[in-house]
N, C-alpha and C positions, 0 to 999 in steps of 0.2 A: 595177620596185621603186622606191618613193619614198624620199625622204630620211629619213623617220621610220623606215621598215623598216631601212634601212642603219644608222641610229644604234643601233637595238635589237640588230641582229646584232653590231655592233662592241662594244657594251657587254657583251653576253653572252660574247663571245669573250675580252674582257679579264678578266672575272670568272673564267671557266673557266681561263684561263692563270694567273691569280693563285692560284687554288685549287690547281692542279697544282704550281705552283712552291713554294707553302708546304708542300704535302704532302711534297715531296722534300727540304725543308730539315730537317736533323737538329736535335734539341733540345739536344744536347751533343756535344762532340768530345773525344777523348783518345787515349791509347795503352795497349796491353795490357802487363801486368806479371805476374810470378809471385813467390811467396814463395821466394826463393833462399836455400839453406842451405849454408854452407861447412863441410865435414867436415874436422876437424883430427886430427893424431896425438895420442894420449894418453900416450905414453911416448917416450923418446929412444932412438935406435938406428939401425941400418942397415935400410933398407926392402928386405926380401928379396923382396917381391912386392906388386904393386898391379895386379890383373887387371881393369882396366876401361879403357874408351875413351870419348871424348866422343860422346854420342848413345846410349850404352847405357841400357837401362831396368833399374833395380835394384829388388829387392824388400826389404821390411823384414827385417832380420836376416841378409841375404845376406852371406857372407864374401867380401871383395874384396881383402884384403891381409894381410901379416904383417910385423911388425918383429922384428928379431933379439932373442932372449931368453937368449942364452948366459950373459951376465954375471949376469942375474937368477937363472938356474939355479944358478950357482956360489955366489951369496950365500945362496940357500935351502939348498944342501947344507951350507954352513958352519954355518948356524943349526941345522939338524937334528942335526949332529954335536955341537954344544954342548949341545943339549937332551938328547941321549942320555947325555952325560957327567953332566949334572945329575941326570937320573933314576936313573942308576946309584948315585948317592950316597944316594938314598932308602932303598935296602936296608940300607946301613950304619947309617943313622940308626935305622931300624926295629929292627935287631938291637941297637943300643945301648939303645934304650928297653926292649926285651924283657928285657935283662940287669938293668937298673935296676928294672924291675917285679918281677923275682924277688927282688932284694935287699929292696925295700920290703915284699913279702909276707912274707919271712922275718923282717924286723924287727918287723912288726906281730904275727906269731905269738909271737915272743919277748917282745914287750911285754906281751901278755896273760898269758903264763906268769909273768913277773917280777911283774906287778901282783898275781897270786895269791900269790906267795911273799912279797911285801912285807906283804900282809894277815896272813899267818901268821907273820911275823917271820923267815922263812927267807932273805930278801934285804933289801938296804938300799935306801934311797931314791936313793942316788947311782947305783946300778946302773940303776935305772929312768930317771933323768935322762940318763945316758950313752946309753942306748938310744934315748930320745926325740930326742936331739941327732943321732944317726946317721940316724934315720928322717927328720928334717928336712933333713939334708944330701942324702939320696938323692932326696927330692922336689924339691929345688932343682936337682939335677943333671938330673933328668928334664925339668923345665921348660926348662932351658937347651938340652938336646938338641932338644926339640920346637920351640924358637924357631928353631933352625937349619933345621928342616924347613919352617917357615913362610917363611923367607927363600928357600929353594930353590923353594917353590911360587910365590912372587912373581916370582922370576927366570924360572922356566919360563913363567909367564903372559906376561911381557914378550916373551920369545922367540917364543911362539906368536902374539902379535899381530904381530910383525915378519914372521913367516912368512906370515900372512894378508895383510899388505900386499903382499908380493912375489907371492903367488898372484894378487892382484887386478891387479897390474901385468902379470903374464904373460898374464892373461886379456884385458887391454886391448891387449896387443900384437897380438892377433888383430883385424884391422880389420873390423868388421861394419857394414854400411850401416844407419843408423837409421830411414830413411823411404823410402817408395815414391816413385820419380820417375825423371827422366832426367838423366844426367850432362851438365852444361853446359860445364864446364871441368875440365881435369886439371892440377894444379900440380906434382906430384912424380912421379918415375920410379923404376923398380927400381934398387936398389943405392945410392941417394942416402942420405946421413945426414940424418935428420929429428929435430927436437926436439919435445918435448911442446908442443902448441899450434900447430905449424906446419901451414898449410893443405895438404890433400891433393887435394881435389876439391870442385867446387860442384855441387849437385843441386837440382832443382826439380820439383814435381809439375805436369806440363803438361796433365793431364786436365781441369783447371778453371783458367782464367786469369781475371784481374781487369782490367777496363777502368777505368782511372783517368781520369775525365772531369771537366769543369768546367761549372758552371751559374751563372747570374746570381742575384742576390738575389731578383728578381721571380719566378724559376722555382721557388723553394723550396716554395711552396704547392702545386705540382703533383706533388711527389714525396714519398715516405716510405720508410723502411727496410722491406724485404720486398716492395716493389712489383715486379711483373713488367714488364719493358720489352723493346723490340726493339733488337737490336744488328746493325749492318751493317759488313762489311768489303769491300774492293774485290775483285771477281772479274775485271772488265775495266774499260775506260774508261767504259762506260755501264751496267754491270751490277754488282750487289752480291750477296754471300752474306748470308743473314739468319739470325740466331740469337736464341733467347730468353734473356734475362738477368734477373738479380734484383739490385736495389739492396741492398747489404749494409752500406753505411756512408755517412754524410753528415757532412761537416766541420762543426764547431760554430763555426769562425771563418773569416772571409774572408781571401783572399790575392790578391796581384796575379796577373794572368793569366800563366801560364808562357810563356816566350819561344818554346819549341819549337813551340807550336801556334797562335800568334796573331801578327798584324802589330804593328809598333812602336806604332801609334796605339791599338790595342786593349789593349796591355799595361798601360796606366794604369788600366784597369777592375778592380774588385774582383770576384772570383768565389769560388764555394764548390766544393771538390773532392768528388766522389762516387766510390764504387767499385761496379762492377757485375760480379757473378760470372757467367761464361759457360762452359758445358760445351764443351770443345774437341774437334773431330773430326779434328784434325791440321792443319787449314788455318791456324789462328791461331798466330802466332809472337810471341815476346816483342818488344816495341817497335813492333809493327804498329799503325797508326792505326785507330781505330774510331769509329763514329757511334752515338748513342743516340737512340731515339725513345720518348718516354714513353707514347704511345698506340699500342697494338699493333694493327696492321692485320689 
């Protein structure tokens, strides 16, 4: 083998080595994250039950706990009693109106009779005027009694709204999980006193995770939202698990390279964050590092 052949073999080896090395180098690096939601108490009281543990998979609408509602029950009972008292007054008002209506009917019949007598000269105008005055007084009495009825209706309406608010609070005392996912952390325990807004547990949907990675400005032309990419996580020292991912977000502004994934020298560089959605088979964990390859092999 002459020197020329050796040079050619050496050159080809270098090129192949370079190609293999570049193929193994990822286009972007980052860490996996999930949308974590903290579920809080909606009413204040003793936590009678919180039947969940970290790692549990919960369904939408699943009942997981209960906050004591005894005081709310007593408040509702008092309001119902007050409402019954008010409604019992309706019958008295209706009876009063009925009596006044009979008086008004009698006065109107008498008025017609006297009007006929006045025309024939058998009765005086004063008699007719006195009857009209009595009729007017009865109509005013009727309007006054009816106004009491309107006030009772208004008061009853206010009480009914208060009862509806208490019913809503009692319903909220039953803790129902609002989303499908896995319990990441549990903050409260049975028999603790909780206040409205106090965190009870943290949940996240781990079926699809997001890899938040970073690219340089020169790489932006290679990617677009909706683009399919390849994502790798470590299987062993020399092997990776491979997943298909999709770019769902690209930052519109640059930022300094995050400290957690780069050396001190590289932190001065400006990069753009991207988010890649990956379907999880259970191997991917929150915070795990990942690599992104724009060209799928």
